[in-house]
PAZAPA-4460 file (N, C-alpha, C; in steps of 0.05 Angstrom, whole numbers, plus 32768, in hexadecimal, padded with zeros to 4 digits):
% residues 326
    n_x    n_y    n_z   ca_x   ca_y   ca_z    c_x    c_y    c_z   seq   type   mol
   84B5   85A3   7E4E   84CA   8596   7E60   84BF   8579   7E67     1      M     A
   84A7   8577   7E6C   849B   855D   7E74   84A0   8549   7E5C     2      N     A
   84A0   8553   7E44   84A4   8541   7E2C   84C0   8536   7E2B     3      S     A
   84D3   8548   7E33   84EE   853E   7E34   84F3   8529   7E46     4      I     A
   84E5   852C   7E5F   84E8   8516   7E75   84D9   84FC   7E6A     5      F     A
   84C4   8501   7E5C   84B8   84E8   7E50   84C9   84DA   7E3D     6      T     A
   84D6   84E9   7E2B   84E7   84DD   7E17   84FE   84CD   7E26     7      I     A
   850B   84DC   7E3A   8521   84CE   7E48   8519   84B6   7E56     8      L     A
   8500   84B6   7E62   84F5   849E   7E71   84F1   8487   7E5E     9      A     A
   84E7   848E   7E45   84E2   8479   7E31   84FC   846D   7E29    10      A     A
   8512   847E   7E23   852A   8474   7E1C   8537   8462   7E32    11      V     A
   8534   846C   7E4B   853F   845D   7E5F   8531   8441   7E63    12      S     A
   8518   8440   7E5F   8507   8429   7E62   850F   8415   7E4A    13      S     A
   8513   841F   7E33   851D   840F   7E1D   8537   8403   7E22    14      A     A
   8548   8412   7E2E   8563   8408   7E33   8562   83F1   7E49    15      A     A
   8551   83F6   7E5E   854F   83E0   7E72   8542   83C6   7E65    16      I     A
   852E   83CB   7E52   8520   83B4   7E47   8535   83A4   7E36    17      A     A
   8547   83B4   7E28   855A   83A5   7E17   856E   8396   7E29    18      F     A
   8575   83A2   7E40   8587   8397   7E52   857C   837C   7E5D    19      G     A
   8562   837C   7E62   8556   8364   7E6E   854E   834F   7E59    20      A     A
   8548   835A   7E41   853E   8345   7E2D   854C   8347   7E13    21      G     A
   855F   835A   7E10   856C   835F   7DF3   857A   8344   7DEB    22      G     A
   8589   8338   7DFE   8596   8320   7DF7   8584   830B   7DEF    23      Y     A
   856D   8309   7DFC   855A   82F5   7DF7   854F   82FA   7DD9    24      Y     A
   854B   8313   7DD3   853F   831A   7DB8   8555   8312   7DA3    25      A     A
   856E   8318   7DA9   8584   8311   7D96   8583   82F4   7D92    26      V     A
   8582   82E4   7DA9   8582   82C7   7DA7   856C   82BC   7D96    27      A     A
   8554   82C9   7D99   853C   82C1   7D8B   853E   82C4   7D6E    28      Q     A
   854D   82D7   7D65   8551   82DC   7D47   856B   82CE   7D3D    29      T     A
   857E   82C7   7D4D   8597   82BC   7D46   8592   82A0   7D37    30      F     A
   859F   829B   7D22   85B2   82AD   7D13   85A3   82BA   7CFB    31      P     A
   85AB   82D3   7CF5   859F   82E0   7CDE   85B2   82E1   7CC7    32      V     A
   85C7   82D6   7CCA   85DD   82D4   7CB3   85ED   82BA   7CB6    33      K     A
   85FD   82B3   7CA3   860E   829B   7CA5   861E   829A   7CBF    34      P     A
   8624   8283   7CC9   8635   827E   7CE0   864F   8271   7CD6    35      V     A
   8665   827C   7CE1   867F   8271   7CDA   8689   8260   7CEF    36      R     A
   8693   8246   7CE9   869F   8234   7CFD   86BD   8233   7CF3    37      V     A
   86CF   823C   7D04   86EB   823A   7CFF   86F5   821D   7D04    38      I     A
   8702   8210   7CF1   870E   81F6   7CF7   872C   81FB   7CF3    39      A     A
   873B   81FA   7D09   8758   8204   7D08   876B   81ED   7CFE    40      P     A
   8760   81DC   7CEC   8770   81C8   7CDE   876A   81C7   7CC3    41      F     A
   877C   81BB   7CB1   8776   81B8   7C95   875E   81A7   7C8F    42      P     A
   8753   81AB   7C77   873D   819A   7C6E   8746   817B   7C6F    43      P     A
   8733   816A   7C76   8736   814E   7C75   873D   813E   7C8F    44      G     A
   8744   814D   7CA3   874A   8141   7CBC   8730   813D   7CCF    45      G     A
   8734   8133   7CE6   871D   8130   7CF8   870F   814A   7D01    46      G     A
   871E   815E   7D07   8710   8178   7D0E   8701   8182   7CF6    47      V     A
   870D   8182   7CDE   86FE   818E   7CC7   86E4   817C   7CC1    48      D     A
   86E5   8160   7CC3   86D0   814F   7CBD   86BA   8153   7CD3    49      A     A
   86C2   8157   7CEC   86B0   8159   7D01   869F   8175   7CFD    50      S     A
   86B0   8188   7CF7   86A3   81A3   7CF3   8690   81A4   7CDC    51      A     A
   8695   8195   7CC7   8683   8194   7CB2   8669   8184   7CB8    52      R     A
   866C   816F   7CC8   8654   815E   7CD0   8641   8170   7CE1    53      I     A
   864C   817D   7CF6   863B   818D   7D07   8632   81A6   7CFB    54      I     A
   8643   81B2   7CE8   863D   81C9   7CD9   8624   81C4   7CC8    55      G     A
   8626   81AF   7CBA   860E   81AA   7CA8   85F4   81A5   7CB6    56      Q     A
   85F7   8196   7CCE   85DD   8193   7CDF   85D3   81AE   7CE9    57      A     A
   85E5   81C0   7CF3   85DE   81DA   7CFC   85D3   81EB   7CE5    58      L     A
   85DC   81EA   7CCE   85D2   81FA   7CB7   85B5   81F2   7CB3    59      S     A
   85AF   81D9   7CB5   8592   81CF   7CB1   857F   81D8   7CC9    60      E     A
   858B   81D8   7CE0   8578   81DF   7CF7   8577   81FC   7CFB    61      S     A
   858C   820C   7CF7   858C   8229   7CFB   8580   8239   7CE4    62      L     A
   857F   822B   7CCD   8574   823A   7CB6   8587   824E   7CAA    63      G     A
   85A1   824C   7CB2   85B6   825E   7CA5   85CE   824C   7C9E    64      Q     A
   85DD   8255   7C8A   85F3   8244   7C83   860A   8245   7C99    65      Q     A
   8615   822F   7C9E   862C   822E   7CB1   8644   8228   7CA0    66      V     A
   8656   823B   7C9F   866D   8239   7C8D   8686   822E   7C9F    67      V     A
   8694   821C   7C94   86AC   8210   7CA1   86C2   821F   7C94    68      I     A
   86D4   822E   7CA6   86EA   823E   7C9F   8701   8230   7CAB    69      D     A
   8711   8222   7C98   872C   8215   7CA1   873F   8228   7CA3    70      N     A
   874C   8229   7CBB   8762   823C   7CC0   877A   822D   7CCD    71      R     A
   8787   821C   7CC0   879C   820C   7CCB   87B5   821E   7CD0    72      P     A
   87C7   8211   7CDE   87E1   821D   7CE4   87E9   821D   7D00    73      G     A
   8804   821B   7D07   8810   821F   7D22   8802   820B   7D35    74      A     A
   87FF   81F2   7D2C   87EF   81DE   7D3E   87D4   81E8   7D48    75      S     A
   87C7   81F5   7D36   87AB   81FE   7D39   87A8   8217   7D4A    76      A     A
   87BF   8223   7D4F   87BE   823C   7D5F   87B2   8254   7D4E    77      R     A
   87B8   8254   7D35   87B1   8269   7D26   8791   826C   7D24    78      I     A
   8783   8257   7D1C   8767   8258   7D1D   8759   825A   7D36    79      G     A
   8766   824E   7D4C   875A   8252   7D67   875B   826F   7D72    80      T     A
   8773   827B   7D6B   8776   8297   7D72   8760   82A8   7D65    81      E     A
   875C   82A2   7D48   874A   82B2   7D3A   872E   82B0   7D46    82      L     A
   8726   8298   7D4F   870C   8294   7D5B   870B   82A3   7D76    83      A     A
   8721   82A2   7D84   8721   82AF   7DA0   871C   82CC   7D9E    84      A     A
   8726   82D9   7D87   8724   82F5   7D86   870E   82FF   7D74    85      K     A
   86FB   82EB   7D6C   86E3   82F5   7D5B   86CF   8301   7D6E    86      A     A
   86BE   830F   7D5F   86A9   831D   7D6E   8697   8309   7D7C    87      A     A
   868F   830E   7D95   8680   82FA   7DA5   8662   82FE   7D9E    88      P     A
   865A   82F8   7D85   863F   82FA   7D7E   8632   82E0   7D75    89      D     A
   8641   82CA   7D76   8634   82B1   7D6D   863B   82AA   7D4E    90      G     A
   8644   82BD   7D42   8648   82B9   7D24   8662   82AF   7D1D    91      Y     A
   8675   82AE   7D30   8690   82A0   7D2D   8691   828B   7D44    92      T     A
   8696   8273   7D3B   8698   825D   7D51   86B3   824D   7D4B    93      L     A
   86BB   823D   7D5B   86D3   822C   7D5A   86CC   820F   7D5D    94      L     A
   86D5   81FE   7D4D   86D2   81E0   7D51   86EE   81D9   7D5F    95      L     A
   86ED   81DA   7D7A   8702   81D5   7D8A   8708   81B7   7D8D    96      G     A
   8720   81B1   7D96   8728   8195   7D99   873E   8195   7DAE    97      S     A
   8746   817B   7DB6   8758   8177   7DCD   8771   8184   7DC9    98      V     A
   877C   8185   7DAF   8797   818E   7DAB   8799   81AC   7DB0    99      G     A
   878B   81C0   7DA0   878E   81DB   7DA7   8781   81E5   7DC1   100      P     A
   876E   81D7   7DCB   875F   81E1   7DE2   8766   81D3   7DFB   101      N     A
   8778   81BF   7DFC   877E   81B1   7E15   879C   81AA   7E14   102      A     A
   87A7   819F   7DFF   87C3   8195   7E00   87D6   81AD   7DFD   103      I     A
   87D1   81BD   7DE9   87E3   81D4   7DE3   87E4   81E7   7DFB   104      I     A
   87CD   81EE   7E07   87CE   8200   7E1D   87DE   81F4   7E36   105      P     A
   87E1   81DA   7E35   87F2   81CD   7E4A   880F   81CD   7E43   106      S     A
   8817   81D0   7E2A   8832   81CD   7E21   883F   81E6   7E1A   107      A     A
   8834   81FC   7E16   883D   8215   7E0C   883A   822A   7E23   108      Y     A
   8850   8236   7E28   8851   824C   7E3C   8841   8265   7E34   109      R     A
   8844   8269   7E1A   8835   8284   7E10   8825   827C   7DF8   110      S     A
   880A   8283   7DF9   87F8   827D   7DE3   87EB   8297   7DDD   111      L     A
   87E2   829C   7DC4   87D2   82B3   7DBD   87B4   82B3   7DC6   112      P     A
   87AF   829C   7DD2   8792   829C   7DDD   8791   828C   7DF8   113      Y     A
   877D   8291   7E07   877A   8282   7E20   8762   826F   7E1D   114      D     A
   876B   8255   7E1D   8757   8240   7E17   873E   8241   7E2B   115      S     A
   8741   824C   7E41   872A   824D   7E56   871D   8269   7E54   116      I     A
   872C   827F   7E57   8721   829B   7E59   8715   82A4   7E3E   117      K     A
   871F   829B   7E27   8718   82A7   7E0E   8702   829A   7E00   118      D     A
   86F6   8284   7E0D   86E1   8276   7DFE   86C9   8270   7E10   119      F     A
   86B2   826E   7E04   869A   8265   7E11   8692   8249   7E05   120      A     A
   8697   8235   7E15   8691   821C   7E0C   8673   8217   7E04   121      P     A
   866C   8209   7DF0   864F   8204   7DEA   8648   81E8   7DEE   122      V     A
   8658   81D5   7DE2   8653   81B8   7DE7   8668   81A8   7DD7   123      S     A
   866D   8190   7DE3   867A   817C   7DD4   8669   8175   7DBA   124      L     A
   8676   816B   7DA6   8666   815F   7D90   866E   8143   7D8A   125      V     A
   8685   813B   7D91   868F   8120   7D8B   86A9   8119   7D9B   126      A     A
   86AC   80FF   7DA0   86C5   80F5   7DAC   86CF   80DE   7D9B   127      T     A
   86E9   80D9   7D9B   86F5   80C0   7D8F   870B   80B5   7D9E   128      S     A
   8710   809C   7D9D   8725   808F   7DAB   873A   8087   7D96   129      A     A
   8752   8082   7D9F   8766   8077   7D8F   8769   805A   7D94   130      Y     A
   8776   804A   7D83   8779   802E   7D86   8797   8027   7D89   131      V     A
   879E   8017   7D9C   87BB   800D   7DA0   87BE   7FF7   7D8D   132      L     A
   87D1   7FFA   7D78   87D6   7FE5   7D65   87F5   7FDD   7D64   133      V     A
   87FA   7FC7   7D5F   8816   7FBC   7D5E   881C   7FAF   7D43   134      V     A
   8836   7FB0   7D3C   883C   7F9F   7D24   883A   7F83   7D2A   135      H     A
   8830   7F72   7D16   882C   7F55   7D1B   8844   7F47   7D25   136      P     A
   885D   7F50   7D1F   8875   7F42   7D28   8879   7F46   7D46   137      S     A
   886C   7F58   7D53   886E   7F5B   7D70   885F   7F44   7D7E   138      L     A
   886D   7F34   7D8E   8860   7F1E   7D99   884E   7F23   7DB2   139      P     A
   883A   7F35   7DAF   8828   7F3B   7DC5   880B   7F3A   7DB7   140      V     A
   87F8   7F33   7DC7   87DE   7F32   7DBF   87CA   7F3E   7DD3   141      K     A
   87D5   7F4D   7DE6   87C4   7F5D   7DFA   87D4   7F73   7E05   142      S     A
   87C5   7F84   7E12   87D3   7F9C   7E1F   87E7   7F91   7E35   143      V     A
   87DC   7F7E   7E44   87EF   7F72   7E59   8808   7F66   7E4E   144      K     A
   8805   7F58   7E38   881F   7F4C   7E2C   8831   7F61   7E22   145      E     A
   8827   7F77   7E18   8837   7F8D   7E0E   8845   7F9C   7E25   146      L     A
   8837   7FA0   7E3A   8843   7FAB   7E53   885A   7F99   7E5C   147      I     A
   8856   7F7F   7E5D   8869   7F6B   7E67   8882   7F6C   7E54   148      A     A
   887C   7F6E   7E3B   8893   7F6E   7E26   88A3   7F87   7E29   149      L     A
   8895   7F9E   7E2B   88A2   7FB8   7E2E   88B2   7FB9   7E47   150      A     A
   88A8   7FAF   7E5C   88B4   7FAE   7E76   88D0   7F9E   7E76   151      G     A
   88CF   7F89   7E65   88E7   7F76   7E65   88FC   7F82   7E51   152      S     A
   88F5   7F94   7E40   8906   7F9F   7E2C   8906   7FBF   7E2C   153      Q     A
   890D   7FC9   7E44   890A   7FE8   7E44   891A   7FF6   7E2D   154      P     A
   890C   8009   7E20   8918   8018   7E0B   891C   800A   7DF0   155      G     A
   8911   7FF2   7DEE   8915   7FE2   7DD7   88FD   7FE6   7DC2   156      K     A
   88E6   7FE9   7DCD   88CD   7FEE   7DBE   88C9   800A   7DB9   157      L     A
   88BC   8012   7DA3   88B7   802C   7D9D   889A   8030   7D92   158      D     A
   8890   8049   7D95   8875   804D   7D8B   8875   8067   7D79   159      F     A
   8865   8065   7D63   8863   807C   7D52   884C   808D   7D56   160      A     A
   8851   80A8   7D55   883B   80BB   7D59   8837   80CA   7D3F   161      S     A
   8823   80DB   7D3E   881D   80EC   7D27   882C   8109   7D2B   162      T     A
   883C   810B   7D40   884D   8124   7D46   884B   8129   7D62   163      G     A
   885E   813A   7D6C   8861   8141   7D88   8846   814E   7D92   164      N     A
   883F   8146   7DA9   8826   8150   7DB7   880C   814C   7DA9   165      L     A
   880B   813C   7D97   87F1   8131   7D8B   87E7   811D   7D9D   166      G     A
   87CC   8117   7D97   87BF   8103   7DA8   87CD   80E9   7DAA   167      G     A
   87D7   80DD   7D93   87E6   80C3   7D93   87FF   80C5   7DA4   168      P     A
   880C   80DC   7DA5   8824   80DF   7DB4   881E   80DD   7DD3   169      H     A
   8809   80EB   7DDA   8800   80EB   7DF7   87F5   80D1   7DFF   170      L     A
   87E8   80C4   7DEB   87DE   80A7   7DF1   87F6   8095   7DFC   171      C     A
   880C   8097   7DEB   8824   8088   7DF1   8830   8092   7E0D   172      G     A
   8832   80AB   7E11   883F   80B4   7E28   882F   80AD   7E42   173      E     A
   8815   80AE   7E41   8803   80A6   7E58   8805   8088   7E5A   174      L     A
   8807   8079   7E46   880C   805B   7E4A   8826   8055   7E56   175      F     A
   883B   8062   7E4F   8854   805E   7E5A   8855   8065   7E78   176      K     A
   8848   807A   7E7E   8846   8085   7E9B   8837   8072   7EAD   177      S     A
   8820   8068   7EA4   880F   8057   7EB5   8819   8039   7EB6   178      L     A
   8825   8031   7E9F   8830   8015   7E9F   884B   8015   7EA9   179      A     A
   8858   802C   7EAD   8874   802D   7EB6   8888   801C   7EA5   180      K     A
   8884   8024   7E8A   8896   8016   7E77   88A6   802D   7E67   181      V     A
   88BB   8024   7E5A   88CA   8037   7E49   88C9   802E   7E2C   182      N     A
   88B8   803E   7E1D   88B5   8038   7E01   88BB   8052   7DF3   183      I     A
   88CC   8052   7DE1   88D6   8068   7DD1   88C2   8077   7DBF   184      V     A
   88BF   8090   7DC2   88AD   809F   7DB0   88BB   80A8   7D96   185      H     A
   88AE   80A1   7D7F   88B8   80AB   7D66   88A2   80BB   7D58   186      I     A
   88A8   80D5   7D53   8890   80E5   7D47   8893   80E7   7D2A   187      A     A
   887D   80E2   7D1C   887B   80E4   7D01   8869   80FE   7CFB   188      Y     A
   8869   8105   7CDF   885B   811D   7CD8   883F   8117   7CCE   189      K     A
   882F   810D   7CE1   8813   8107   7CD6   880C   80E9   7CD8   190      G     A
   87F2   80E2   7CD5   87E8   80C9   7CD8   87F2   80B4   7CC1   191      G     A
   87F5   80BE   7CA9   87FF   80AC   7C93   881A   80A3   7C97   192      S     A
   882F   80B5   7C9D   8848   80AC   7CA2   884B   8099   7CBB   193      P     A
   8839   809F   7CD0   8838   808E   7CE7   8830   8073   7CE0   194      Q     A
   881D   8071   7CD0   8812   8054   7CC9   8825   8045   7CB7   195      M     A
   8832   8055   7CA4   8846   8048   7C93   885D   803D   7CA4   196      T     A
   8868   804B   7CB8   887B   8042   7CC8   8874   8029   7CD7   197      A     A
   885A   8026   7CE1   8852   800F   7CEF   884D   7FF7   7CDE   198      L     A
   8841   7FFC   7CC7   883C   7FE5   7CB5   8856   7FD9   7CAB   199      L     A
   886C   7FE9   7CA7   8886   7FE0   7C9E   8895   7FD1   7CB3   200      S     A
   888D   7FD5   7CCD   889D   7FCA   7CE1   88B3   7FDC   7CEB   201      G     A
   88B2   7FF4   7CE1   88C7   8008   7CEA   88C5   800E   7D07   202      E     A
   88AB   800D   7D12   88A6   8012   7D2E   8893   7FF9   7D39   203      V     A
   8894   7FF7   7D52   8887   7FE0   7D60   8868   7FE3   7D62   204      S     A
   8860   7FFC   7D69   8846   8000   7D6E   883B   801C   7D6B   205      L     A
   8823   8023   7D6D   8818   803F   7D69   87FD   8041   7D75   206      A     A
   87F6   8058   7D7C   87DA   8061   7D82   87D0   806E   7D6B   207      F     A
   87BA   8064   7D5E   87B2   8070   7D45   8792   8071   7D45   208      A     A
   8789   8083   7D33   876D   8087   7D31   8760   806C   7D27   209      S     A
   8747   8067   7D30   873B   804E   7D28   8736   804D   7D0A   210      L     A
   872C   8062   7CFD   8727   805E   7CDF   8742   8059   7CD0   211      P     A
   8759   8063   7CDB   8772   805E   7CCD   877D   8041   7CD3   212      T     A
   877C   8038   7CEC   8787   801F   7CF2   8776   8007   7CED   213      A     A
   875B   8008   7CF2   874B   7FF0   7CF1   874D   7FE2   7CD7   214      M     A
   874B   7FEF   7CBF   874F   7FDF   7CA6   8766   7FCC   7CA5   215      P     A
   877C   7FD8   7CB1   8794   7FC8   7CB1   8793   7FB1   7CC6   216      H     A
   8785   7FB6   7CDA   8780   7FA0   7CEF   8770   7F89   7CE1   217      V     A
   875B   7F90   7CD3   8749   7F7D   7CC6   8757   7F6E   7CB2   218      K     A
   876B   7F7A   7CA4   877A   7F6D   7C90   8791   7F5C   7C9B   219      A     A
   8796   7F5E   7CB5   87AA   7F4F   7CC2   87C6   7F5B   7CC1   220      G     A
   87C6   7F73   7CB9   87E1   7F82   7CB6   87EA   7F8E   7CD0   221      R     A
   87D6   7F92   7CE3   87DC   7F9B   7CFD   87CB   7F8D   7D12   222      L     A
   87D4   7F8D   7D2B   87C4   7F81   7D3F   87BE   7F95   7D53   223      R     A
   87A2   7F97   7D5A   8797   7FAB   7D6C   8794   7F9E   7D88   224      A     A
   879D   7FAE   7D9C   879F   7FA4   7DB9   878B   7FB2   7DC8   225      L     A
   8782   7FCA   7DC3   876F   7FD8   7DD4   876A   7FF4   7DCC   226      G     A
   8756   7FFF   7DD7   874D   801C   7DD1   8754   802E   7DE8   227      V     A
   8757   8046   7DE1   875F   805C   7DF5   8747   8067   7E06   228      T     A
   8730   805F   7DFF   8718   806B   7E0D   8715   805D   7E29   229      S     A
   8708   8069   7E3C   8707   805E   7E56   86F6   8045   7E59   230      G     A
   86E6   803E   7E44   86D9   8025   7E44   86D7   801C   7E25   231      K     A
   86CE   8004   7E22   86CD   7FF8   7E05   86BB   800A   7DF5   232      R     A
   86C1   8009   7DDB   86B0   8017   7DC7   869C   8006   7DBA   233      L     A
   8684   8011   7DB7   866F   8002   7DA8   8676   7FF9   7D8D   234      A     A
   8688   8008   7D7F   8690   8002   7D63   86A4   7FEB   7D61   235      T     A
   86B4   7FE8   7D76   86C8   7FD2   7D77   86C6   7FC4   7D93   236      V     A
   86B0   7FBA   7D9A   86AD   7FAE   7DB5   86BF   7F97   7DBB   237      P     A
   86CC   7F8B   7DA7   86DF   7F74   7DAB   86FA   7F7E   7DB7   238      E     A
   8700   7F99   7DB3   871A   7FA4   7DBD   8717   7FAE   7DDA   239      L     A
   8727   7FA5   7DED   8726   7FAE   7E07   872F   7FCD   7E09   240      P     A
   8724   7FD9   7E1E   8730   7FF5   7E25   874A   7FF0   7E32   241      A     A
   875D   7FFF   7E2B   8777   7FFE   7E3A   8774   8003   7E57   242      I     A
   8761   8012   7E5F   8759   8018   7E7B   8751   7FFF   7E89   243      A     A
   874C   7FE9   7E7C   8745   7FD0   7E8A   875E   7FC4   7E97   244      E     A
   8775   7FCC   7E8C   878F   7FC1   7E95   879D   7FD8   7EA4   245      V     A
   879B   7FF1   7E9A   87A6   8008   7EA8   8790   801A   7EB0   246      L     A
   8788   8018   7EC9   8770   8029   7ED3   8778   8046   7ED2   247      P     A
   8765   8055   7EC8   8769   8073   7EC6   8774   807B   7EA9   248      G     A
   8779   8068   7E9A   8784   806D   7E7E   876D   8075   7E6D   249      Y     A
   876E   808D   7E61   875A   8097   7E4D   8766   80AE   7E3F   250      E     A
   8768   80AC   7E24   876F   80C3   7E11   875A   80C3   7DFD   251      V     A
   874B   80D8   7DFB   8737   80DC   7DE6   873D   80F4   7DD5   252      L     A
   8738   80F2   7DBB   8734   810A   7DAB   8718   8113   7DB0   253      Q     A
   8715   812E   7DB3   86F9   8137   7DB5   86F7   8151   7DA3   254      W     A
   86DD   8157   7D9A   86DA   816C   7D8A   86C2   817B   7D98   255      Y     A
   86C1   8195   7D99   86AC   81A4   7DA6   86AA   81C1   7D9B   256      G     A
   8693   81CB   7D9D   868D   81E6   7D94   8691   81F9   7DAA   257      M     A
   86A0   820F   7DA3   86A6   8227   7DB6   86A0   8240   7DA8   258      L     A
   8697   8253   7DB7   8692   826F   7DAD   86A6   8281   7DBB   259      A     A
   86AC   8298   7DAF   86BD   82AB   7DBD   86B0   82B3   7DD9   260      P     A
   86C2   82B9   7DED   86B7   82C1   7E08   86A8   82DA   7E03   261      A     A
   8693   82DB   7E14   8682   82F3   7E13   8669   82EE   7E01   262      G     A
   8667   82DA   7DF2   8650   82D4   7DE1   8638   82D1   7DF4   263      T     A
   8622   82E0   7DEC   860A   82DF   7E00   8600   82C1   7E07   264      P     A
   85FB   82BF   7E1F   85F1   82A5   7E2B   85DB   8299   7E1A   265      R     A
   85C8   82AA   7E10   85B2   82A1   7E01   85BA   8294   7DE7   266      E     A
   85CE   82A2   7DDC   85D7   8295   7DC1   85E5   827B   7DC7   267      I     A
   85F5   8279   7DDC   8602   8260   7DE3   85ED   824B   7DEA   268      I     A
   85D9   8252   7DF7   85C2   823E   7DFC   85B5   8235   7DE5   269      A     A
   85B2   8248   7DD1   85A4   823F   7DB6   85B5   822C   7DA7   270      K     A
   85CF   8232   7DA4   85E2   8222   7D96   85E3   8207   7DA3   271      L     A
   85E5   8207   7DBE   85E6   81ED   7DCE   85CF   81DD   7DC9   272      H     A
   85B7   81E6   7DC8   859F   81D9   7DC2   859E   81CB   7DA7   273      G     A
   85A9   81DA   7D93   85A8   81D1   7D77   85BD   81BB   7D75   274      E     A
   85D4   81BD   7D83   85E9   81A9   7D80   85E0   818F   7D8E   275      I     A
   85D3   8191   7DA5   85CB   817A   7DB4   85B4   816B   7DA1   276      V     A
   85A3   817A   7D94   8590   816D   7D81   859F   815F   7D6B   277      K     A
   85B1   816C   7D60   85C1   8162   7D49   85D0   8148   7D4E   278      A     A
   85DF   8148   7D65   85F0   8131   7D6B   85DF   8118   7D73   279      V     A
   85C7   811C   7D79   85B5   8105   7D81   85A5   80FB   7D6A   280      N     A
   85AA   8105   7D51   859A   80FA   7D3A   85AA   80E3   7D30   281      T     A
   859C   80CF   7D25   85AA   80B6   7D18   85BE   80BE   7D05   282      P     A
   85B5   80D3   7CF2   85C8   80DC   7CDC   85E2   80E6   7CE5   283      K     A
   85E2   80F7   7CF9   85FB   8103   7D04   860B   80ED   7D13   284      V     A
   85FD   80DD   7D21   860B   80C7   7D31   861A   80B4   7D1C   285      K     A
   860D   80AE   7D07   8617   809C   7CF3   862F   80A9   7CE5   286      E     A
   862D   80C4   7CE0   8644   80D1   7CD3   865C   80D3   7CE3   287      Q     A
   8659   80D6   7CFD   866F   80D7   7D10   867A   80BB   7D12   288      F     A
   866A   80A8   7D12   8673   808C   7D15   8685   8084   7CFE   289      Q     A
   867C   808E   7CE7   8690   8088   7CD0   86AA   8093   7CD2   290      R     A
   86AD   80A8   7CE3   86C8   80B5   7CE8   86D6   80A5   7CFE   291      L     A
   86C9   8093   7D0A   86D4   8086   7D20   86D0   8094   7D3B   292      G     A
   86BB   80A5   7D3B   86B5   80B6   7D52   8698   80B0   7D5D   293      S     A
   8692   80BA   7D75   8678   80B5   7D80   866F   80D3   7D86   294      E     A
   8657   80D8   7D7B   8648   80F1   7D81   8645   80F5   7D9D   295      A     A
   8648   810D   7DA7   8648   8114   7DC3   863C   8130   7DC8   296      A     A
   8632   8134   7DE0   862B   8150   7DE6   862D   8151   7E06   297      S     A
   862F   816A   7E0F   862D   816F   7E2B   8625   818D   7E2F   298      N     A
   8622   8197   7E47   861B   81B1   7E4D   8631   81C4   7E4B   299      T     A
   862E   81DE   7E44   8644   81F0   7E42   8655   81EF   7E5D   300      P     A
   8648   81EB   7E74   8656   81EB   7E8E   8667   81D0   7E90   301      E     A
   865C   81BB   7E86   866A   81A0   7E85   8683   81A3   7E73   302      E     A
   867D   81AF   7E5C   8694   81B1   7E48   86A8   81C2   7E52   303      F     A
   86A3   81D7   7E62   86B8   81EA   7E6A   86C8   81DA   7E80   304      A     A
   86BB   81CA   7E8F   86C7   81BA   7EA7   86DA   81A4   7E98   305      A     A
   86CF   8199   7E81   86DF   8184   7E74   86FA   8191   7E6A   306      H     A
   86F9   81A7   7E5D   8710   81B5   7E52   8723   81BA   7E68   307      I     A
   871A   81C5   7E7F   872D   81CB   7E96   873B   81B0   7E9F   308      K     A
   872A   819A   7EA1   8735   8182   7EAB   8748   8175   7E98   309      A     A
   8744   8178   7E7E   8757   8170   7E69   8772   8180   7E6A   310      E     A
   876F   8199   7E6D   8789   81A9   7E70   8799   81A0   7E88   311      I     A
   878B   819B   7E9B   879A   8193   7EB6   87A5   8177   7EB2   312      A     A
   8798   8166   7EA5   879F   8149   7EA0   87B9   8149   7E8E   313      K     A
   87B8   8157   7E78   87CF   8157   7E66   87E7   8168   7E71   314      Y     A
   87E1   817D   7E80   87F5   818C   7E8C   8805   817C   7E9F   315      G     A
   87F9   816C   7EAE   8805   8158   7EC2   8816   8144   7EB2   316      K     A
   880A   8138   7E9E   8818   8124   7E8F   8831   812F   7E81   317      L     A
   882F   8147   7E78   8844   8153   7E68   885C   815A   7E7B   318      I     A
   8855   8163   7E92   8867   816A   7EA9   8876   814F   7EB1   319      K     A
   8866   813B   7EB5   8871   8120   7EC2   8881   8112   7EAF   320      A     A
   887D   8114   7E95   888D   8106   7E81   88A4   8117   7E74   321      T     A
   88A5   8130   7E7D   88BB   8140   7E73   88BB   8149   7E56   322      G     A
   88A1   8148   7E4A   889F   8151   7E2D   88A6   816F   7E2D   323      I     A
   88B7   8176   7E1B   88C0   8192   7E1A   88A9   81A7   7E18   324      P     A
   88A8   81BB   7E28   8894   81D0   7E26   889F   81E9   7E19   325      V     A
   8891   81F2   7E04   8898   8209   7DF5   8892   8224   7E01   326      E     A
***
């Protein structure tokens, strides 16, 4: 009889020990197999490129292969939902971004995932700004001059975006809201058609990615007026921030690592530590810089607060501007 109680006591002690330190032990050995990072966009774009940069760095530091799994479709909702419903064990992660994790939750009444409840934020990995560019035929050389011209000709100027509810679209809507001007939005299907329309003079202006627009600016085919970051960028310090004229103006593309909700805190902490080390290396900083981005990191708590603030920001903008909500 005593032996039975001895066995039960041992089992109970083992269970308590695992409850207290089991997750720590898992984190100590994590990862023991390849890690999958879902990129919910096609290969070749900013999300895919950022996922591959950070994925390669993590492969080297974790000692396990980090595989990038492109799952595009439905404005990134397909891949994001897949990540949300994955096992919370650290072996499936999401390279999140402002579109599917902040803008779309502000614009769709029903989504197959909850951007806040279904994810455990790990860290930002990079941010990038857009640049406001105009066709050379437009007689403006500064943001102030553009606002004055648009104000004197309501509804006459237009801006090209890469599609409804994309970053360039909301750049323009926030600009219109803060400057109190009427500039017509024209949506194109991607960055290439957007740039073609602007270069041909079909539209007056656009908010475009730095790598896409700056070669045309340097060649004199476009004129750059400012960047959408809250302050000037080290990569193009000659360009003012639009916020210098319109206080509070800021639209950034951001990329960050998220895990499914319920992933053990110790695994989140380990991933966070490796990401912070990676984005502070000269190699990774240079790789992001070539994309027109700046390597970045923050704590899981800060990243969670950032996502909530972005959802509130874009929700307010979408409501104020009357952008159709689906």
